[in-house]
N, C-alpha and C positions, 0 to 999 in steps of 0.2 A: 266730754270734758277735755280741755286742752292740757296736755302734759307739758310741764316746763321744768327748767333747771335753774337753780339760784346761782348767779354769778356776781362777782365783784367787777365794777367798772368805774372809770373816771367820767363823772357826769357834770355837765355844765347846765346851770339853771338860770343864768342871766347875771347881769352886773349889779343886781340889787342885794346880793348876798355873797356867800363864798363863791369865788370865781370857778373853782373846780374842786370836786370832792369825790372821794371813793364811796360808792354806795352799793348796796345789794339790790339787784334787779332780777326779774324773772325773764328767762329766755325760753321761748317756746321751742318745741322740737321742730326739726326741719320738715317742711311740707313737700308736696310733690315737686321734683326737680330742684330741690335745695339740699345743701350740705351744712353740717355744723363743723366748725373748725376750732380746735384748741389753739389759742393764739400764743405763739412763742416769742414774737418780737413785734413791736409797733413803732413806726417812725413818728417824729413830730414835724409837721410841715407848716410852712407859712400860712397855708389856708386855715389850719387849726387856730393859729394866732389871730387871723382876721375875725373869726367867730368870737373868741374869748375877749378880744379887745373891743368888741361891739361894732366892728366895721362891716360885718356881714350878718344878715338876719337869717336864722334857721329855726325850725320847729324845736321847741323846748318841752321837757328836758332832753338834752342831747348827749348821747354817748359819744365822746370825742374820739378822733383818730380815724384815718383812712388808709394808712400804709401798714399793711398787715402781712405776716407770714406765719404759718403754723402747720398743724397736722389735722387731717380730717378724722373726726371721731364719731360721726354719725352721718348717715345718708338717708334722704327721703325716697319715696316711691319714684321709680322711673329713672333714677340716676344711673348712668352707664359709663361715663368717662372717668369716674373717681371711685375710690374704695377707701374704707377705713384704714388709716395708717399712711396714706399718701401725704407727702409734703407739698404745700401749695403756697403760691403768692396770690393775693387778692386784687382784683380790679375794682376801682371805685366807680367808674362810669359804666353803668349797666343799661345798655340800650335794650329796646324792645325785642330785638332779634328777628323782627318780621318786616320792618319797613325797608324801603329801597336803600337807604344809607347803611343800615345794619348788614343786609345781605350782600352789599357790594364792598364790604370791608371798611366802612366808615362809621362804626358804632358811636364814635365820639360826636358825630353830627346828628344823632337821633333826636328828633324833636319830641318823641314820646317818652323819653327816659324819665323815670321817677327818682333816680338816685340824687339829683340835685336838690330834691325836696326831702332827702333822708328817708326815702321809702323804697321798699322792694318793688320789682316790676309790676306786681299785682296791686300796688298802691297801698299796701299795709305795712305794718311793722311787727316783728316777732318779739319785741321787747315790751315789758310793762314794769311799773313801779310797785312798791309794796301795797299800795291801795288799789291796784288794778288799772290805773290810768296808763295810757301809752307813753313809751319813751322812744326816742328816735335816734337810730345809729347814724352818725354824721356821714353824709355822702353814701348812705346805704351800707356802710361797713362797721363803724363803731369799733375801730381797732383796739382802743385802749380798754380792753375787757378780757376776762379770762377765756371767753368763748364768744363766737359770733355765728350767725346764720346768714348765708348768702346763696344766690342762685348757683347752680352747678357751673354755668358758663363763666361765672365771675371768679372761680377758683381754678387756677392753672397749676397743674402738677409740675414740680421741678425736681431736679436730681437731689437726692438726699444729702449729698456732700456740700451743697451750698449752705453756708451758715445762715441762720434765721435772721440775724441782724442785718446782714447784707441783702438777703432776699426781700425783706420788708420794704426796702427803699426802691426796689425795682418796680413795684406796682404803681409808683407815682413819680418820685423825684428823678430817678435814673431814666425811667421810661419816657417821661415828659421831655427831658433834656435830649436824649438820643433821638426821639422822634422829631423834635424841633430842628435838629441838625440835618437828619437824613430825609424826613418826609416833608417838612414845611419849607426848609431852605434849600434842600437838595445840594448840599455843599459837595464840591468835588476837590480832588487833590490839587494843591497849589494855590487855592484861594486864600486871600487874607481875611481874617476874622477877628471881630472884637466881641468881648463878653463884658457887659456892664453888670457888676454884682457878682462877687466870688463866694457866695454862700453855697448851700448844698446843691441847689439846681445849677448855679453858675459853674461850679467846679465839675459837675456832671456834664454840662455842655462842653467844657474844655476837654474832658476825656473823649467825648464823642467827636469833637473836631479833630483831635489827634488821630483817632481811628480813621477818620475820613481823609486824612492827609493834608488838612489845612495848614498854611504857613505864610506869614507868621500868625500866631494866635496871641492876641493882646487882651489882657484882663485889666479892667478898671475897677478900683474899689478904694474907699477911704481908709480901710483898715490895713495896717502893716501886716497883721497876722493873716488876714485873708489873702493878701497879695502873695505872701509866702506860700500859702496853700495852693494858690493858683499856679505858681511856678512848679510846685511839686506835682500838680495834676497834668502838666504838659504845656502850660502857657510858655511862649518864648519871651514875652515881655509882660511886666506887671506895673501899671502906672497908677499913681494916685489921682483919683477923680478930681477934676477942677475945670475952671473956665477955659484952660488952654488944651483940653483933651483932644479936641478936633485937630488942632495944629500938630500936636505930638504924633497922633495917629497918621496924619497925612504925611509927615516926614518919614515915618517907619514903613509906609505902604505905597509910596510914590503917588500920593494924591487922595488916598482914602481907602478904606477896607472894601472888600467885595460884599461882605455880609456882617451885620452886627446884631447881637442878641441882648435884650434887656431882661434880666433875671431877678429883678427886685419887685416891680409892681408899683413904682412911684411915677406920678404923672410928669414930674420934672425931668427925670432921666429918660422916660419914654419919649418926651418931646425932643430931647437932645439927640436921640439915636440917628435920625436921618443925616445929621451933620457929620457923622463919623464914617459915612460910606461915600464912595465915588459915584459919579454919574452912572446910572444903570445898576446901582447896588441894591441890596435887599436889607430890610430891617425886620426883625422878628420880635414880637411882643410875647414873651414867655411868662414873665412875672404877672401876677394878678393884683390889680389895685383894689382899694376899698370901694364899696358901692357908691355910685354917684360921681366918682372921679371922672373928669374929662381931660383930654390931652389936646393941646394946641399945636397944630402942625402947619407949616407954610405950604399951602396947597400949590401955589404957583411954582415954588422951588421943586416940589415933588414931581409935578408934571413936566416942567422944563428939563429937569435932569433925568427923567425916566426912572425914578426910584420906586421900588415896590415895598409896600407895608403889608406885613403878614401877621395875622393873629394866630397864635398857636394854642389849640385846646387839646390837652392831654397828648401833645406831640403828634396829633393826627394819626394815631396808630390803633390797630386792634390788638389789645393786650395779649391775647392768646398767640397771635402770630409772632410776637416778639419774645415772649417768655417760654412758650411751649418747647420742651426739650432742652431748656437751659442746662448747660453742662460746663463744668469748670475742671481744669486739670487738678488731679489729686494733690499735687505739690502745693497748689495755690491755697488749699483749704486745710492743709495738715497742721 
């Protein structure tokens, strides 16, 4: 008989009823190579909104959330890298750990990953509803719950001084943004950069660009508040989005930026991105659009000007290599 624990979770059952409700679910004990985590903080990502707004289809009922941080409170057989009491960040993209992409440090490219289907690597779920039917943790995490079960490799130990609310964002928003700058775009000091969309991921991209030494860093957004946040995050300029954005950026960068990032996930702004960079520049699609969206690009202009279009999935990083050993100065978390 499977032993389970009753937990409260934010559950989405579709748009034909309540959009999101707190329910009691059964969470099975961790199996071989798995850990259970008491969730202390969960972020809200645009990907969660895509599901709730009906723009992405996932197995239902879905335990929402995929940005989680917490404390390990149980371990399954064979777990070696973690112990009860460890503070951890959770990775939502859970590769098979065996294919060529996984072993070469590219788990985000694993074609065998089950996490996009809200399943653990073995193709199952540890969740069930009151009537015994399965429930599915969104992106194999289900962060908006009192506790979760994930593979050992998807829980990365962090320093206990890192606040949980900060740590939860590292597993997706911050990590995705940092990886887009460092791994996908390979930004170097002195390059001019543009960020379209100054939300959570966009401001994280700005932080990463500042760390990389980019200059100038130009943010585009329609919101006065978000433009102010962008300047606080390290942007040197914050412009209101509009038809003349390309001309303004060209004037600030002597002909166009070296690299531009789209952090919204809208086909219109994605199509605009190549116009913001100079010949030989790079554009990086970080924001995720709704299912079925297409983006129209001028193929001749891209080829003639030698511009590169880059798709960024999870910042092209291995979560453990970025998060493992995360340490912050005591004064920063006091």
